[in-house]
MDAnalysis code that builds the backbone (N, CA, C; Angstrom):
import MDAnalysis as mda
import numpy as np

u = mda.Universe.empty(270, n_residues=90, atom_resindex=np.repeat(np.arange(90), 3), trajectory=True)
u.add_TopologyAttr("name", ["N", "CA", "C"] * 90)
u.add_TopologyAttr("resid", np.arange(1, 91))
u.add_TopologyAttr("resname", ["MET", "ILE", "VAL", "TYR", "THR", "ASN", "PRO", "ILE", "SER", "GLU", "HIS", "ASN", "ASN", "TRP", "ALA", "PHE", "VAL", "GLU", "GLN", "ASN", "ILE", "ILE", "LYS", "LEU", "ASN", "ASN", "LYS", "GLY", "ILE", "PHE", "VAL", "SER", "PHE", "CYS", "ASP", "ALA", "TYR", "PHE", "GLU", "LYS", "THR", "SER", "SER", "PRO", "ILE", "THR", "GLU", "LEU", "TRP", "TYR", "GLY", "ILE", "ILE", "HIS", "ASN", "PRO", "ILE", "ASP", "TRP", "GLU", "LYS", "TYR", "THR", "PRO", "TRP", "ASP", "GLU", "ASN", "ILE", "ASN", "LEU", "PHE", "ASN", "THR", "ASN", "SER", "PHE", "ILE", "ARG", "SER", "LEU", "ASN", "PHE", "CYS", "LYS", "ILE", "LEU", "PHE", "VAL", "ALA"])
u.atoms.positions = np.array([
    [-10.343, -4.461, 23.478],
    [-10.965, -3.447, 22.654],
    [-11.242, -4.037, 21.279],
    [-12.436, -3.839, 20.799],
    [-12.798, -4.221, 19.432],
    [-12.495, -3.028, 18.535],
    [-11.884, -3.271, 17.395],
    [-11.526, -2.185, 16.486],
    [-12.170, -2.424, 15.128],
    [-12.950, -1.460, 14.675],
    [-13.461, -1.460, 13.304],
    [-12.533, -0.549, 12.523],
    [-11.731, -1.143, 11.653],
    [-10.652, -0.408, 11.009],
    [-11.121, 0.416, 9.824],
    [-10.237, 1.292, 9.412],
    [-10.462, 2.154, 8.273],
    [-10.490, 1.307, 7.003],
    [-11.567, 1.385, 6.222],
    [-11.642, 0.573, 5.001],
    [-10.780, 1.096, 3.851],
    [-10.165, 2.242, 4.050],
    [-9.382, 2.863, 2.977],
    [-7.905, 2.753, 3.331],
    [-7.225, 1.806, 2.724],
    [-5.851, 1.508, 3.112],
    [-4.864, 2.628, 2.791],
    [-5.126, 3.425, 1.770],
    [-4.148, 4.442, 1.385],
    [-4.333, 5.747, 2.154],
    [-5.164, 5.761, 3.174],
    [-5.461, 6.977, 3.921],
    [-4.309, 7.319, 4.873],
    [-3.336, 8.036, 4.389],
    [-2.172, 8.486, 5.150],
    [-1.496, 7.322, 5.878],
    [-1.193, 7.502, 7.140],
    [-0.555, 6.458, 7.947],
    [-1.541, 5.917, 8.967],
    [-2.751, 5.676, 8.540],
    [-3.804, 5.326, 9.474],
    [-3.564, 3.988, 10.173],
    [-2.906, 3.052, 9.546],
    [-2.604, 1.767, 10.189],
    [-1.777, 1.999, 11.451],
    [-0.854, 2.954, 11.422],
    [-0.041, 3.296, 12.583],
    [-0.918, 3.788, 13.728],
    [-1.882, 4.635, 13.425],
    [-2.793, 5.149, 14.451],
    [-3.595, 4.007, 15.057],
    [-4.172, 3.145, 14.202],
    [-4.974, 2.024, 14.695],
    [-4.151, 1.101, 15.595],
    [-2.924, 0.794, 15.194],
    [-2.074, -0.091, 15.991],
    [-1.807, 0.489, 17.370],
    [-1.619, 1.793, 17.456],
    [-1.340, 2.425, 18.739],
    [-2.592, 2.593, 19.591],
    [-3.736, 2.770, 18.987],
    [-5.001, 2.795, 19.733],
    [-5.229, 1.432, 20.378],
    [-4.983, 0.365, 19.645],
    [-5.170, -0.994, 20.172],
    [-4.274, -1.212, 21.400],
    [-3.063, -0.663, 21.379],
    [-2.137, -0.820, 22.503],
    [-2.682, -0.212, 23.796],
    [-3.576, 0.760, 23.684],
    [-4.162, 1.375, 24.875],
    [-5.050, 0.394, 25.634],
    [-5.591, -0.585, 24.907],
    [-6.395, -1.651, 25.493],
    [-7.563, -1.117, 26.326],
    [-8.204, -0.076, 25.855],
    [-9.389, 0.447, 26.518],
    [-10.555, -0.507, 26.334],
    [-11.515, -0.422, 27.225],
    [-12.731, -1.213, 27.067],
    [-13.597, -0.557, 26.012],
    [-14.372, -1.361, 25.319],
    [-15.298, -0.826, 24.343],
    [-14.866, -1.063, 22.911],
    [-15.394, -0.235, 22.046],
    [-15.195, -0.359, 20.597],
    [-14.526, 0.906, 20.084],
    [-13.577, 0.731, 19.162],
    [-12.970, 1.869, 18.485],
    [-13.350, 1.803, 17.015],
    [-14.039, 2.833, 16.531],
    [-14.451, 2.911, 15.129],
    [-13.550, 3.946, 14.467],
    [-12.617, 3.465, 13.643],
    [-11.609, 4.383, 13.112],
    [-12.083, 5.184, 11.901],
    [-13.265, 4.886, 11.385],
    [-13.805, 5.650, 10.254],
    [-15.327, 5.645, 10.373],
    [-15.842, 6.496, 11.256],
    [-17.292, 6.518, 11.531],
    [-18.120, 6.723, 10.275],
    [-17.627, 7.554, 9.377],
    [-18.374, 7.853, 8.153],
    [-18.729, 6.565, 7.411],
    [-17.755, 5.701, 7.207],
    [-17.971, 4.453, 6.474],
    [-18.741, 3.437, 7.314],
    [-18.432, 3.358, 8.604],
    [-19.080, 2.366, 9.468],
    [-20.587, 2.598, 9.540],
    [-21.007, 3.823, 9.811],
    [-22.430, 4.099, 9.971],
    [-23.178, 4.141, 8.645],
    [-22.447, 4.288, 7.557],
    [-23.089, 4.207, 6.238],
    [-23.520, 2.775, 5.953],
    [-22.814, 1.807, 6.534],
    [-23.055, 0.397, 6.229],
    [-23.980, -0.298, 7.215],
    [-24.338, 0.353, 8.326],
    [-25.166, -0.320, 9.319],
    [-26.362, 0.517, 9.714],
    [-27.440, -0.144, 10.039],
    [-28.613, 0.551, 10.562],
    [-28.744, 0.310, 12.064],
    [-27.849, -0.499, 12.622],
    [-27.880, -0.815, 14.049],
    [-26.968, 0.133, 14.818],
    [-27.472, 0.721, 15.878],
    [-26.616, 1.601, 16.680],
    [-25.628, 0.788, 17.507],
    [-24.553, 1.426, 17.926],
    [-23.616, 0.818, 18.866],
    [-24.213, 1.043, 20.255],
    [-24.385, -0.026, 21.011],
    [-25.049, 0.087, 22.310],
    [-24.116, -0.296, 23.458],
    [-22.838, -0.030, 23.275],
    [-21.863, -0.187, 24.349],
    [-20.837, 0.926, 24.200],
    [-19.998, 1.080, 25.186],
    [-18.995, 2.133, 25.170],
    [-18.180, 2.092, 23.880],
    [-18.030, 3.256, 23.216],
    [-17.248, 3.291, 21.986],
    [-16.543, 4.637, 21.837],
    [-15.521, 4.616, 20.994],
    [-14.720, 5.781, 20.635],
    [-14.708, 5.840, 19.114],
    [-14.669, 7.018, 18.540],
    [-14.676, 7.056, 17.084],
    [-13.984, 8.269, 16.501],
    [-13.748, 8.164, 15.209],
    [-13.146, 9.261, 14.451],
    [-13.993, 9.527, 13.218],
    [-14.320, 10.791, 13.029],
    [-15.003, 11.240, 11.813],
    [-13.927, 11.872, 10.945],
    [-13.912, 11.518, 9.678],
    [-12.865, 12.003, 8.768],
    [-13.400, 13.052, 7.807],
    [-12.530, 13.942, 7.448],
    [-12.821, 14.922, 6.412],
    [-11.527, 15.207, 5.668],
    [-11.019, 14.208, 4.911],
    [-9.761, 14.426, 4.204],
    [-9.888, 15.522, 3.145],
    [-8.755, 16.020, 2.731],
    [-8.730, 17.104, 1.744],
    [-9.503, 16.714, 0.486],
    [-9.252, 15.520, -0.030],
    [-9.973, 15.044, -1.210],
    [-11.136, 14.159, -0.769],
    [-12.037, 14.697, 0.037],
    [-13.079, 13.890, 0.656],
    [-13.954, 13.163, -0.353],
    [-14.135, 13.723, -1.535],
    [-14.969, 13.070, -2.544],
    [-14.392, 11.707, -2.936],
    [-13.078, 11.573, -2.883],
    [-12.412, 10.324, -3.239],
    [-12.640, 9.250, -2.180],
    [-12.763, 9.664, -0.927],
    [-12.791, 8.716, 0.180],
    [-14.161, 8.469, 0.805],
    [-15.034, 9.443, 0.763],
    [-16.276, 9.336, 1.514],
    [-17.261, 8.345, 0.896],
    [-17.952, 7.575, 1.737],
    [-18.984, 6.671, 1.225],
    [-20.317, 7.382, 1.025],
    [-20.408, 8.633, 1.452],
    [-21.684, 9.346, 1.417],
    [-21.943, 9.955, 0.048],
    [-23.195, 9.863, -0.389],
    [-23.554, 10.649, -1.563],
    [-24.040, 11.998, -1.049],
    [-24.356, 12.918, -1.941],
    [-24.652, 14.264, -1.480],
    [-25.929, 14.380, -0.673],
    [-26.805, 13.386, -0.696],
    [-28.061, 13.469, 0.028],
    [-28.013, 12.838, 1.411],
    [-26.881, 12.272, 1.815],
    [-26.770, 11.598, 3.100],
    [-25.812, 12.373, 3.995],
    [-26.189, 12.521, 5.267],
    [-25.364, 13.218, 6.230],
    [-25.225, 12.339, 7.464],
    [-24.006, 12.096, 7.914],
    [-23.746, 11.249, 9.078],
    [-24.590, 11.680, 10.270],
    [-24.719, 12.980, 10.482],
    [-25.434, 13.499, 11.648],
    [-26.950, 13.375, 11.531],
    [-27.425, 12.894, 10.411],
    [-28.854, 12.645, 10.241],
    [-29.191, 11.165, 10.216],
    [-28.202, 10.300, 10.393],
    [-28.480, 8.865, 10.365],
    [-28.894, 8.395, 11.753],
    [-29.958, 7.631, 11.791],
    [-30.520, 7.135, 13.040],
    [-29.511, 6.337, 13.845],
    [-28.761, 5.451, 13.176],
    [-27.813, 4.594, 13.901],
    [-26.723, 5.428, 14.577],
    [-26.249, 6.472, 13.919],
    [-25.222, 7.329, 14.514],
    [-25.793, 8.114, 15.690],
    [-26.938, 8.721, 15.515],
    [-27.556, 9.520, 16.573],
    [-27.822, 8.660, 17.813],
    [-28.366, 7.469, 17.630],
    [-28.653, 6.580, 18.759],
    [-27.368, 6.060, 19.402],
    [-26.298, 5.943, 18.631],
    [-25.017, 5.478, 19.161],
    [-24.333, 6.529, 20.032],
    [-24.640, 7.797, 19.815],
    [-23.980, 8.863, 20.562],
    [-24.191, 8.738, 22.071],
    [-25.276, 8.102, 22.496],
    [-25.512, 7.897, 23.928],
    [-24.411, 7.065, 24.579],
    [-23.695, 6.272, 23.789],
    [-22.665, 5.379, 24.306],
    [-21.250, 5.830, 23.927],
    [-21.144, 6.965, 23.260],
    [-19.846, 7.440, 22.769],
    [-19.058, 8.113, 23.890],
    [-17.829, 7.633, 24.091],
    [-16.947, 8.205, 25.113],
    [-16.159, 9.388, 24.551],
    [-15.575, 9.208, 23.358],
    [-14.792, 10.260, 22.719],
    [-15.048, 10.208, 21.216],
    [-15.212, 11.368, 20.616],
    [-15.386, 11.453, 19.170],
    [-14.396, 12.478, 18.643],
    [-13.457, 12.020, 17.811],
    [-12.449, 12.885, 17.216],
    [-12.868, 13.247, 15.795],
    [-12.409, 14.379, 15.324],
    [-12.610, 14.759, 13.928],
    [-11.230, 14.934, 13.317],
    [-10.992, 14.187, 12.226],
    [-9.673, 14.253, 11.590],
    [-9.778, 14.901, 10.228],
])
């Protein structure tokens, strides 16, 4: 399993979650912070993937999005959904 980790190290105990997801050894890609990942790429994921969308309490502190950008309106995210196995919201 390929893991794209959370770029925000102080985000609760997220390293613990990532370490345990890796232990599952599923096929595909695990994107632990979809908001940040899709903000940085214009290329869709074209293989099996799992992801987490975050909405922390102090989201303004953590989110890479400015007020005019919405994850659900980005081309790379929409095109990637065809290959998404599971999408969690945290």
